[in-house]
N, C-alpha and C positions, 0 to 999 in steps of 0.2 A: 170452563176452559179446558177440562180434561175430556178425552174421548173423541169419537169420530166427528162430532159436531163442534168440538172446541179447537184449541190452538195446537194441541199435540196429543199423541197417544203414547202410553208407556207400555213396556213389555207385559206387565200383568194383565193389562186390558186386552192384549192380543191373544194370549194363550194360557190356559190353566196350568200347562206343563211347567211353565217358568216358575211359578210359585211353589209347585209341588217339589221341584228339584231343590229349591232353596230351603224348603222344610226338611228335606233329606239331609242337606248340608249341616243344618243346626243339630239334628239328631245324631249325625255321624260325629260331629265334634263333641257333643255331650257324651257319647259312648267312648270316644277316644281318650277323654280326660277323666274317666272313672265313674260315669253315671251318677252325678251328684243327686241328692235327695230333692233338690229344688232348683229351678232356674227361672229367670225373668227373660221374656222376649221383648226387646225394646225397639220400636221402629221410629225413625226420625222422618217426619213428613210423609205420612201414610197415604196421601192421595185420597181415593174413595174407599180405601180399606180392602180393595180387591186382593192385594198381595198377601196381607196377613190372613185374609179369609182362606186363601188357597193353602197357606202354611198350616193353618189350624185344621184344615181337612186332613192333611197328612198326619198331623199329630193324633187325630181321632182314629184314622185308619191304622196307625201303628200304636194304638192304645195298649196293646199287650206288652210292647217294648217300654212304654213310658208309664205303665200303670202305677208304679210306686213313686212317681216324681210329681212334685208340687209345682205346677206351672202357673205363671201369671203374665198377663200382657200389659205393656205400658206404651202408650202412644204419645209422641211429642208432636203437637199440632197447634199452630198459632191461629189458624182460621176457624172461627166459630161455625161458619157454614160447612166447611169440610168435616169438622168433628161430628156434626149432626148426620152427615151422609155416612161417615164411618160407623156411627152407632146404629144406623138403619141396616147397614150391610152385615154388621158383626154381632149385635147383641140380641138376646132373647127378649121378645116383645112382652112376655108375661111378667118379667122382672123390671120394675120401673128404674130408670136411671136416677142416680143421686147427683144433684148439681149443686156446686158451691163456687160461685164466680170469684170470690175473694181468696180461695184456698189454692195452694200450689197444685193440688189435685182438683181440677175444676169439674171433672165428671167421672162417675164410676158406674160400672154395671157388671153384667155377667154375659159371656159369649153364649152363642147357641149351643156350644158343647159343654157349657157349665164352668168355664174358666174365668176367674176374675180379670176385669179389664179396666184400666184407668187412663185418664188423659191429663197431659201436662203442657205448659207453654214452653218450657225449656228443659234441656237435658239435665241441668243442675238440680232440677226438682225431682227427678226420678230417683227412687231409693237406691242406695249403693248395695251391691250384693252380686253374687255370681250371675252374670247376664250374658245374653247373646244380643248384639246390637245389629240392626239392619238399616242401611241408608241407601235406598234405591232412587236414583235421580233426585237426590236431596242437595248434594254439594254444588251442583251446577246452577242452582237458583240463588246461591248466596252472592252478595254484591262484591265486585272486584275493583281494585285500583289498577288503572292502566298507566304504563310508563313507556316513554320513548327515549332512546339513547340520543343525546345531542353532543356537540363538541364541548358544551359546558357541563356535561354529566347527565344523569337521569333526570328527566322532567315528566311530571305527572300530566296525563291527558285530562282536561276538564271539559265541562259542557257550558256553553255560553250562549247568550242571545246574539243572533246575527245582526250586526249594526246596520246592514243594508236592508234587511227584511225583518220587521219587528216580531212577526209571529213564527219565525223560523229559528231553529237551534243549530249550533255548529260545535265542532270539537276544536279546542285550543290547547296550547301547551302552557303549563304554569310558568310564570316568569322566573321563579327560583325553586330551591329544593323544598319538598313537602315531607311531613313526618312518615308517611307510609313507605317512603324509599328505604326505610330500615329493613323492610322485608325482602329486599333484593339481595341475592348472593353476591359476594365480592368478586367471585370468578365467573359471573354471568356472561355468556358469550352472545346471547340473542340481543337484537337491537330494539325489540319491543317485548314487554313482559306484562302479564296480568297477575296480581297477587290478591289473595283473599284472606284477610286477617280473621274473619269469622270462622272460616274453615280450620285455620290453625288452632283457634281456641277450642273448637269442638274436638279436633283430633287429640289435643293435649288432655282434655277431660276424659275422652274414651281411653287413651293410653294409660292414664293414672288409674282409672277404674279397673281395667283389665289386668294391669300389673299387680294391683292390690288384691282383687277378689276373684280373678280368673275369668273364663269365658272367652269371647271373641267378638270381633266386629267384621261384618261383611259389607263392603261398599261397592255398589255397581253404578257406573255412570259413564257418560262419554267424556273422553279426556285423552291425555297424552302423558308421557313420562319426561316432561321438561323440554320438549322439542318445539312445541307450537308457539305462535306469537299472538296475533290478533284474532281472538275467537269470539269476541262479544257480538251477539246478534239477537234479533227478535224474530218471533214466529207469531203469525196471526192467521187463523184458519188454515193451518198446516203449510203455509207458505212463508218464505223468508220475508222479513219486514224491516224497513229502515228504523233503527232504534231511536232516531231523533224525531221521527214523525209520529204525531199523536201519542205521546207517552202515556202509559196507563191503559192502553187498549190492546197491547201485545204482550206475549210471554217473553221475558228477557232471560238470556242464558249466556254462560261462558264455560268453555271446556274446563274440566277439572285437571289441575296439574298434579299428577300422582307423585312426582318427585318431591314436590313441596309438602304433600301430606306425609310422605315417608320421613322427611326432614323434621316436620313438626312433632312426630312421635318421639323425637329426641332420644332414641335408643331405649326407652322404657319398656317397649314391647318389640317383638319381631314383626316384620311385614312380609307379605307374599304378594306377588303381582306387581304391576297390573298384567292380567292375561286377557286376551280377546274373549268376548262373550261366546263366540262359537266354540272356542277351545274349552272354556269352562263348562259349558252345557254338555258338550260331547263327553268330557271327562266325568260329568255327573250322570251319564247314561241316558241322555235325551232320546237317542235313537231307539233304545230298548223300550222306553216309556211310550214313545209315539206308536211303535208297533203294537204294544198291548192295547192301547186305546183304539187304534184302527181295527184290530181284530175283534174288539168288543162291539164296535159300532156297525149297525146295518143301515143307518141313515146316510144316504149319499151327501146331503148338505153338511152333515156333521163331520163326515170324513174330509170333505173339501175344506171346511173351516180349520180342522186340525192340520192339514197339509199347508194351508195358507199361513197359519200361525207359526208353524215350524220354519217355513221359508223366511218369514219376516224376522224371526229370532236368529236364524243361523246363516242366512245368505250374506256373504261379505259385502255385497253391494247395498244391503239394507241395514239391519242392526248388528249383524254378526261380527263386523270389525269396528264398528263405531263405538260400541260399548265395551267397557273393561270391568273386570272384577279385581278387587284388591282386598286383602284381609289383614287385620291386626290380631296377633295372638301372643300369649305369654311366652317369653323365651324358653321356659321349661317344656312347653308343648313341642317345640321343635328340637330341643337339644337334651331333653331329659334331665336338665339341671339348670341352675341360674347362671346364665352367661351374660357378661357385659358385651355389648356390640357397638360398633361404630354407628352413629345415627343415620348415616347415609347408606349403610349396607343392607342388603336384603338377601340372606342366604336361603337356598332351597331347603325344603323340609327334609329332616332325617326320617321321621315317621310320616308316611304320606298324609297330606291334608287333601280331602276330597275336592275335586274341581281344579286344583292347582297341579296335580300330577295325573298321569294317564290312568284310565280306568283299567284295572286288571281283574279278570274273573277268576275266582278261586273255587 
């Protein structure tokens, strides 16, 4: 389902620069918070492992910076098939994988660069400790409850069999109130809302961990800041697909509501963003990196591929404005001390956080 022949392509599959810049972001945050002696890199829903592979390459290239740091990789993946593909992409063939289906750590190995790597089915199973969390196109896959405002109040949108055509599905409104309505804000002004309890649970878990042990979470996804309404859709073979037709054959997705994620952090941590992908990558120095790679390459097809990848990532008409970056950080990272903050506020950083503030050459 991933890649050119599948239902959708993700940024890491398009250009290596994307993953490299994310690797730089994690190293930059590690340095800004005092270069701890160890950190965990945790990715939620790692796809084919391309992104973490690109990040690991940066870690290797900057080995002199990270030389005294004990790094481990932790992948949260529910799909057996994808975990096998990730292992092929990332691990050293000569070191056999340890498998234990009944254990919270269902697979273990060593990456090609010699870093320990482990697989888990849920975030709650990942060891607590100073960690950097990455969720790229992860939250948009989680199921949503859809609500429509009616004269009787909020009513959930359900799926039902069409009474006229037995093999056809249709959307219907619930006759009365349903439990998930508890997730809707009292002052909600939209007339149609999508809420994602699973996302709320994961954000709460991330926030608790970061507040307790430090680190950061970087979330990249398509979404909005509490402005959009009906975004639930399907993709099949890179084309929009009616979600009610042939369920199970298409990739289903809904835009991430970043205002909801910020609210779910409940003030335990600070949040930055969302900022558009083209702004974040520009602030991370994508133009400089592209120039270096173009200068290094003599192969016309390679240069063309780099320019095409850059255009896909940065062009506002393509991924540049559709995707957003959002970060969760300890309050003391931004304010130099422990500050209580309103759960819905997101103040700009006092110490610059890479990607969220303009790149300044010194």
